[in-house]
C-alpha positions in Angstrom: 151.5 119.7 82.5 154.3 117.0 82.3 151.5 114.4 82.9 149.4 116.0 80.1 152.4 116.2 77.9 153.0 112.6 78.6 149.5 111.3 77.9 149.8 113.3 74.4 153.1 111.8 73.8 151.6 108.4 74.4 148.3 108.8 72.6 149.3 111.3 69.7 152.3 110.2 68.2 151.1 109.7 64.7 149.8 113.2 64.2 153.1 115.2 63.3 152.6 118.0 60.7 155.5 119.0 58.4 157.8 121.6 60.1 156.9 121.1 63.5 159.2 119.4 66.1 157.5 116.8 68.3 158.1 118.8 71.5 156.3 121.9 69.8 153.5 119.8 68.6 153.0 118.4 72.1 152.7 121.7 73.5 150.4 122.8 71.0 148.1 120.0 71.5 148.3 120.6 75.3 147.1 124.4 74.6 144.4 123.1 72.6 143.2 120.6 75.4 143.5 123.3 78.0 141.6 125.9 76.1 138.7 123.7 75.3 135.4 122.7 76.9 132.2 120.5 76.8 129.2 122.2 76.0 125.5 121.4 74.9 125.0 122.2 71.3 121.7 122.4 69.2 122.8 122.1 65.5 119.2 121.5 64.2 116.1 122.5 66.3 114.2 119.7 67.4 113.3 117.4 70.5 115.6 116.9 73.5 117.6 114.6 71.4 118.9 117.3 69.1 121.1 118.3 71.9 124.8 117.2 71.5 127.6 117.2 73.9 130.5 119.0 71.8 134.2 120.0 72.6 134.1 123.6 71.9 136.6 126.7 72.3 136.5 127.8 75.8 135.5 131.6 76.2 137.9 134.2 77.1 136.9 136.9 79.4 136.8 140.4 77.5 136.9 143.8 79.3 134.9 143.9 82.2 134.2 140.1 82.2 134.8 137.4 84.5 135.3 133.6 83.5 133.4 131.1 85.6 134.1 127.5 86.0 130.4 126.2 86.0 129.7 123.6 88.7 125.7 123.7 88.1 123.1 125.3 86.0 119.4 125.0 85.9 116.4 124.5 83.4 114.2 127.0 82.3 111.2 126.9 79.9 113.0 129.5 77.7 115.7 126.4 77.2 113.2 124.2 75.6 111.9 127.0 73.3 115.4 127.8 72.0 116.1 124.3 71.5 112.9 124.1 69.4 114.2 127.2 67.5 111.2 129.2 68.9 113.3 131.6 71.2 116.9 132.3 69.6 119.6 133.7 71.7 119.9 137.8 71.6 122.3 139.0 68.8 125.8 138.7 69.8 125.1 136.2 72.7 126.0 132.8 73.2 124.1 130.1 71.1 124.5 127.4 74.1 121.5 126.9 76.2 121.5 128.2 79.8 120.2 131.3 81.3 121.9 131.0 85.1 124.9 129.4 86.4 127.0 128.8 89.6 130.4 128.0 90.1 133.8 129.3 90.9 135.9 132.2 89.4 138.4 130.8 86.7 139.9 134.0 85.6 139.4 137.8 85.4 139.4 139.8 82.3 140.9 143.5 81.9 139.2 146.2 83.4 137.3 144.4 85.9 136.5 146.7 88.8 135.4 144.6 92.0 137.7 142.3 93.9 136.6 138.9 92.5 139.5 136.4 93.4 140.2 133.1 91.8 138.1 130.2 93.4 135.5 132.8 94.7 132.0 131.0 94.7 129.6 132.8 92.5 126.1 132.8 90.8 125.2 134.6 87.8 122.3 135.5 85.4 123.0 134.8 81.8 121.6 135.5 78.4 123.0 132.1 77.2 126.1 129.7 77.8 125.1 128.0 81.1 125.0 124.4 79.5 129.0 124.2 79.6 132.1 124.0 81.4 132.9 127.6 81.4 131.1 131.0 80.7 132.3 134.3 80.6 130.0 136.9 82.3 129.9 140.7 82.6 131.1 141.4 86.5 127.8 143.5 87.0 125.8 140.3 86.7 127.7 138.0 89.3 126.6 137.7 93.0 128.3 135.9 95.7 126.8 132.6 96.8 125.0 133.2 100.1 126.4 131.1 103.1 124.5 128.0 103.9 123.6 127.3 100.4 125.0 124.7 98.3 126.4 125.5 94.6 123.3 123.3 93.3 120.7 125.6 95.2 122.6 128.8 94.1 122.2 127.7 90.6 118.5 127.5 90.8 118.1 131.2 92.1 119.4 133.8 89.3 116.9 133.3 86.5 113.6 132.5 88.4 114.3 134.6 91.2 115.5 137.7 89.6 112.5 137.4 87.2 110.2 137.2 90.1 111.9 140.2 91.8 111.8 142.3 88.5 108.2 141.5 88.0 107.4 142.8 91.6 109.7 145.5 91.9 110.5 146.9 88.5 107.7 146.2 86.2 104.7 145.9 88.3 105.6 148.2 91.3 102.9 150.7 92.6 99.9 148.5 91.3 97.7 145.8 91.9 99.4 143.0 89.8 98.6 139.8 88.3 102.0 137.8 87.6 101.1 135.5 84.5 103.2 132.8 83.0 100.1 130.6 81.7 98.9 132.8 78.9 96.0 132.2 77.0 94.0 129.5 78.7 94.0 131.6 82.1 93.2 135.0 80.4 89.6 135.0 81.6 90.0 134.3 84.9 93.1 136.9 85.1 90.7 139.6 83.8 87.9 138.5 86.4 90.5 138.8 89.2 92.1 142.0 87.9 91.3 145.3 90.2 90.6 148.4 88.6 93.4 150.2 87.4 95.6 147.1 87.9 98.5 145.5 85.9 98.7 142.2 84.1 102.0 141.2 83.5 102.5 138.5 81.0 105.8 136.6 81.0 105.0 133.2 79.4 102.7 131.3 77.5 102.7 127.8 79.2 98.7 127.4 78.6 99.0 128.6 75.0 99.1 131.5 73.0 95.7 131.7 71.5 93.0 133.8 73.1 89.4 133.9 72.2 86.4 136.1 73.4 86.1 140.0 74.6 89.4 140.1 76.4 90.0 143.7 75.3 86.7 145.1 76.3 86.8 143.5 79.7 90.3 144.9 80.1 89.3 148.5 78.9 86.4 148.4 81.4 88.8 147.9 84.3 91.2 150.5 82.9 93.7 147.6 83.0 97.5 147.7 81.8 98.6 144.5 79.9 102.4 144.4 80.3 104.7 141.9 78.6 108.2 141.4 80.0 111.1 139.3 79.2 114.4 139.4 81.1 116.9 137.8 78.5 116.6 140.4 76.0 116.9 143.5 78.7 120.0 145.8 78.4 123.2 145.0 80.4 122.5 148.2 82.3 119.1 147.1 83.1 120.3 143.5 84.4 123.0 145.0 86.4 120.4 147.3 88.2 118.3 144.3 88.8 121.1 142.3 90.0 122.3 145.1 92.4 118.8 145.7 93.8 118.3 141.9 94.3 121.8 141.4 95.9 120.8 144.2 98.5 117.1 143.6 99.1 116.5 139.9 98.6 119.7 137.9 98.6 120.4 138.6 102.5 117.3 136.6 103.1 118.9 133.6 101.7 121.8 133.5 104.3 122.0 132.0 107.9 118.2 131.8 109.1 119.5 133.2 112.5 120.6 136.3 110.9 117.3 137.0 109.0 113.6 137.2 109.9 112.5 136.1 106.3 114.3 133.1 105.2 114.4 132.2 101.4 115.6 128.9 100.0 115.3 127.7 96.4 113.4 124.4 96.0 115.3 121.7 93.9 113.0 119.1 92.2 115.7 117.0 90.6 119.3 116.8 89.5 120.8 115.4 86.2 124.5 115.2 85.0 125.3 117.3 81.7 125.2 113.9 79.6 121.5 113.5 81.1 120.5 116.9 79.9 118.0 115.5 77.4 116.3 113.3 80.1 116.2 116.6 82.1 114.4 118.6 79.4 111.8 115.5 79.1 111.2 115.8 82.7 110.3 119.3 82.3 108.4 119.1 79.3 106.2 116.4 80.9 105.5 118.8 83.7 106.9 116.5 86.2 108.7 119.0 88.1 107.8 120.8 91.6 110.9 123.2 91.8 114.0 123.7 89.9 115.7 121.1 87.6 119.3 121.3 88.4 122.2 120.2 85.9 125.5 119.1 87.7 128.1 120.2 85.0 131.1 119.7 87.3 130.8 116.1 88.3 128.9 113.2 86.5 126.4 111.4 88.6 
C-alpha cells in the first residue's frame, strides 16, 4: 500500500477536490485502483475490432459467491455471436464475454458453504464475465483443477466438456443420439443416420440456419425427436447438478494417468493475451483452430 500511495502521490498531485486532504485523497485513489480491473467490453456490436479493453469496477462476491482471479479463459463460438449482437447475455448476467475461466480464489462471499480457501486453484462455468481479470461465481459452479493440468488446460474444459457431458448424459441419455453443432447444411445426413426412435440434439448452427426439403416428413417417418439445447441460459440449479455429476464421473479421468484407466486431456490450439483478443476471434472465425483457443489473462505474452 505504501508503494501504491507513493506512486499516486507522484502522479496525481494535481487532482485535489475541495474539502479533501491530500492523504484522504490518496487513500481514495488507492481504493479506486484496488477495486478496478481490466475487462473486454463491446460497446457496439460488430467485428473483432469492436472489442475494447476497459478499466471497470471489480465484481464483489454476493451471498454464496466466490471471487476468482482469472488467469485464463477460452473462446467459444457463442462469444463471437454475442460480440455481433446475435446472442445476448441472459438477464442479470455480466455483459462481458467469456463462458469459462480458470484461476485462483481471491475472496469468498457470505454464506459460502464449502471450504474454498484463498489461492485455491479452480475452474468454472460462467454465464459471462470470463474476459476479465476477476469474476464472481456461485460456489456450486466451481471445480478444483485436476492435478497434472495447467491453468491454461483447465480454462479449456468447463464450457465445451460440460456441454458434451450434458448432451450425452442429461439431454440425450437412453437413446440413439446425434449431437449436431453444424445445423442447416448437415440436416439431410443427420436424418439419414438417425436410428428409429432416435434423438437428434441440435446445439449449434455453424453450417447455417436455413433448411430446405422434406426434413419433417423424414424425421416423422423415423419417429425421431429433435431437441434443441443450450447450456448458458439454464438455471443455476441445473448447472450445479451438471457440475456435480461432471466432477464425480468425468473429472477424475483428467488426473494422474497412472490412477485412471481412461485418460482425458483438453486440446489447446493456440494461446493469445488479453490485448490480442481480437486476433483470437479472427483465428476462430477463420476456422483455423483444431482445439481450444485460450486467452492468457494474467500475464501478457
